[in-house]
Backbone as JSON Lines, residues from 0, in Angstrom:
{"i":0,"aa":"X","n":[153.22,60.61,80.81],"ca":[152.07,59.8,80.78],"c":[151.48,60.36,79.74]}
{"i":1,"aa":"X","n":[151.06,59.76,78.51],"ca":[150.06,60.32,77.43],"c":[148.88,59.79,77.69]}
{"i":2,"aa":"X","n":[148.09,61.56,77.6],"ca":[146.03,61.03,77.32],"c":[145.62,60.87,76.65]}
{"i":3,"aa":"X","n":[144.59,60.19,75.94],"ca":[143.91,59.32,74.55],"c":[142.93,60.09,75.38]}
{"i":4,"aa":"X","n":[142.16,61.12,74.25],"ca":[140.63,61.31,74.23],"c":[139.8,60.25,73.57]}
{"i":5,"aa":"X","n":[139.15,60.11,74.34],"ca":[137.96,58.76,73.94],"c":[136.66,59.88,73.7]}
{"i":6,"aa":"X","n":[135.74,58.91,72.74],"ca":[134.84,60.25,72.46],"c":[133.27,58.93,73.54]}
{"i":7,"aa":"X","n":[133.69,58.56,73.97],"ca":[132.75,57.32,74.73],"c":[132.65,57.49,76.05]}
{"i":8,"aa":"X","n":[131.87,57.17,76.95],"ca":[131.12,57.73,78.65],"c":[130.67,56.54,79.22]}
{"i":9,"aa":"X","n":[131.32,56.16,80.63],"ca":[130.51,55.93,81.27],"c":[128.46,55.89,81.52]}
{"i":10,"aa":"X","n":[128.41,54.0,81.03],"ca":[126.72,54.6,81.04],"c":[126.62,54.13,79.51]}
{"i":11,"aa":"X","n":[127.41,54.8,78.08],"ca":[127.06,54.43,77.17],"c":[126.8,52.59,76.38]}
{"i":12,"aa":"X","n":[126.52,52.69,75.92],"ca":[126.15,50.81,75.18],"c":[127.23,51.25,73.8]}
{"i":13,"aa":"X","n":[127.84,50.33,73.78],"ca":[129.34,49.62,73.02],"c":[128.5,48.1,72.46]}
{"i":14,"aa":"X","n":[129.6,47.55,71.06],"ca":[129.44,46.8,70.35],"c":[130.66,47.06,69.89]}
{"i":15,"aa":"X","n":[131.78,45.59,70.14],"ca":[133.61,45.37,69.32],"c":[133.52,46.03,67.93]}
{"i":16,"aa":"X","n":[134.6,45.95,67.26],"ca":[134.8,45.71,65.52],"c":[134.89,44.99,65.41]}
{"i":17,"aa":"X","n":[135.49,44.07,65.93],"ca":[135.78,42.95,65.54],"c":[135.57,41.67,66.56]}
{"i":18,"aa":"X","n":[134.49,41.64,67.48],"ca":[134.27,40.22,67.92],"c":[132.89,41.31,68.39]}
{"i":19,"aa":"X","n":[131.96,41.18,67.16],"ca":[130.37,41.21,67.2],"c":[130.0,39.76,68.33]}
{"i":20,"aa":"X","n":[130.27,39.01,68.48],"ca":[130.17,37.15,68.8],"c":[130.0,38.28,70.26]}
{"i":21,"aa":"X","n":[130.62,39.01,70.72],"ca":[130.4,39.03,72.76],"c":[128.92,40.67,72.58]}
{"i":22,"aa":"X","n":[128.43,39.79,72.08],"ca":[127.22,41.01,71.89],"c":[127.07,42.56,72.27]}
{"i":23,"aa":"X","n":[126.17,42.74,72.64],"ca":[126.09,44.56,73.09],"c":[127.29,44.51,74.88]}
{"i":24,"aa":"X","n":[127.36,46.12,75.09],"ca":[128.5,45.26,76.03],"c":[127.97,47.53,76.55]}
{"i":25,"aa":"X","n":[128.21,47.59,78.09],"ca":[127.66,48.64,78.57],"c":[129.07,49.1,79.13]}
{"i":26,"aa":"X","n":[129.66,50.57,78.93],"ca":[130.29,50.89,79.37],"c":[130.48,51.67,80.84]}
{"i":27,"aa":"X","n":[131.54,51.17,81.59],"ca":[131.62,50.71,83.05],"c":[132.36,51.75,83.56]}
{"i":28,"aa":"X","n":[133.61,52.27,82.83],"ca":[134.97,53.44,83.03],"c":[135.29,53.7,82.05]}
{"i":29,"aa":"X","n":[136.5,55.49,82.39],"ca":[136.9,54.94,81.07],"c":[138.58,55.73,81.96]}
{"i":30,"aa":"X","n":[139.72,55.16,81.76],"ca":[140.69,55.91,82.75],"c":[141.26,56.69,81.67]}
{"i":31,"aa":"X","n":[142.12,57.81,82.35],"ca":[143.05,58.76,81.17],"c":[143.54,58.43,80.14]}
{"i":32,"aa":"X","n":[144.3,56.89,80.32],"ca":[144.94,56.32,79.74],"c":[144.32,55.56,77.74]}
{"i":33,"aa":"X","n":[142.96,55.58,78.16],"ca":[142.46,55.05,77.18],"c":[141.33,54.05,77.56]}
{"i":34,"aa":"X","n":[142.05,53.14,78.22],"ca":[141.21,51.74,78.79],"c":[140.44,52.21,78.88]}
{"i":35,"aa":"X","n":[139.25,51.83,78.28],"ca":[137.51,51.04,78.45],"c":[137.84,49.65,79.1]}
{"i":36,"aa":"X","n":[136.84,50.0,80.46],"ca":[135.82,48.65,80.61],"c":[134.8,48.68,80.23]}
{"i":37,"aa":"X","n":[134.22,47.59,80.37],"ca":[132.95,46.73,79.41],"c":[132.56,46.06,79.54]}
{"i":38,"aa":"X","n":[131.42,45.55,80.22],"ca":[130.49,44.57,80.22],"c":[129.87,44.04,79.45]}
{"i":39,"aa":"X","n":[129.56,42.71,78.53],"ca":[129.43,42.22,77.76],"c":[128.23,41.99,78.24]}
{"i":40,"aa":"X","n":[127.2,41.35,77.38],"ca":[126.17,40.17,77.89],"c":[127.25,38.95,78.26]}
{"i":41,"aa":"X","n":[126.31,38.31,78.79],"ca":[126.64,37.21,79.58],"c":[127.74,37.57,81.08]}
{"i":42,"aa":"X","n":[127.08,38.66,81.59],"ca":[128.22,39.23,83.02],"c":[129.97,39.46,82.56]}
{"i":43,"aa":"X","n":[130.25,39.3,81.14],"ca":[131.77,39.57,80.45],"c":[132.2,41.05,81.12]}
{"i":44,"aa":"X","n":[133.23,40.9,81.59],"ca":[133.53,42.66,82.15],"c":[135.19,41.89,81.68]}
{"i":45,"aa":"X","n":[135.23,42.65,80.25],"ca":[137.07,43.13,79.97],"c":[137.17,44.35,80.09]}
{"i":46,"aa":"X","n":[138.46,44.6,80.1],"ca":[139.22,45.67,80.37],"c":[140.28,45.88,78.48]}
{"i":47,"aa":"X","n":[140.19,46.53,77.47],"ca":[139.8,47.36,76.97],"c":[141.16,48.09,76.7]}
{"i":48,"aa":"X","n":[142.17,48.01,76.12],"ca":[143.07,49.28,76.12],"c":[143.4,49.92,75.13]}
{"i":49,"aa":"X","n":[143.1,50.66,75.1],"ca":[143.04,51.93,73.83],"c":[141.55,51.48,72.8]}
{"i":50,"aa":"X","n":[140.34,51.45,73.72],"ca":[139.66,51.06,73.33],"c":[138.08,51.89,72.32]}
{"i":51,"aa":"X","n":[138.57,52.78,72.03],"ca":[138.08,53.93,71.32],"c":[138.23,53.25,70.11]}
{"i":52,"aa":"X","n":[139.58,52.84,69.88],"ca":[139.82,52.37,68.55],"c":[139.5,50.71,68.77]}
{"i":53,"aa":"X","n":[138.44,49.9,69.61],"ca":[138.24,48.85,68.66],"c":[136.51,48.39,69.44]}
{"i":54,"aa":"X","n":[135.86,49.85,69.83],"ca":[134.23,49.83,70.7],"c":[133.83,50.85,69.68]}
{"i":55,"aa":"X","n":[132.27,50.43,68.9],"ca":[131.52,51.6,68.29],"c":[130.2,51.91,69.29]}
{"i":56,"aa":"X","n":[130.42,52.93,68.95],"ca":[128.56,53.27,70.13],"c":[127.56,52.92,69.07]}
{"i":57,"aa":"X","n":[127.31,51.88,69.74],"ca":[125.8,51.6,69.46],"c":[124.49,52.75,70.06]}
{"i":58,"aa":"X","n":[123.97,53.2,69.17],"ca":[122.44,53.76,69.54],"c":[120.63,53.21,69.89]}
């Protein structure tokens, strides 16, 4: 099993790099394989494989 390191943690605000129309999201879970679960505006919940590549932290 490959374990990926991501700089994102549960509770952080994020935006998808290629899907700005999804709006702001909040990280609700990060698993050991790098899949990140995010809830975006409008209660749209998504699991993003290798999420660290596609999500950027919003300060």
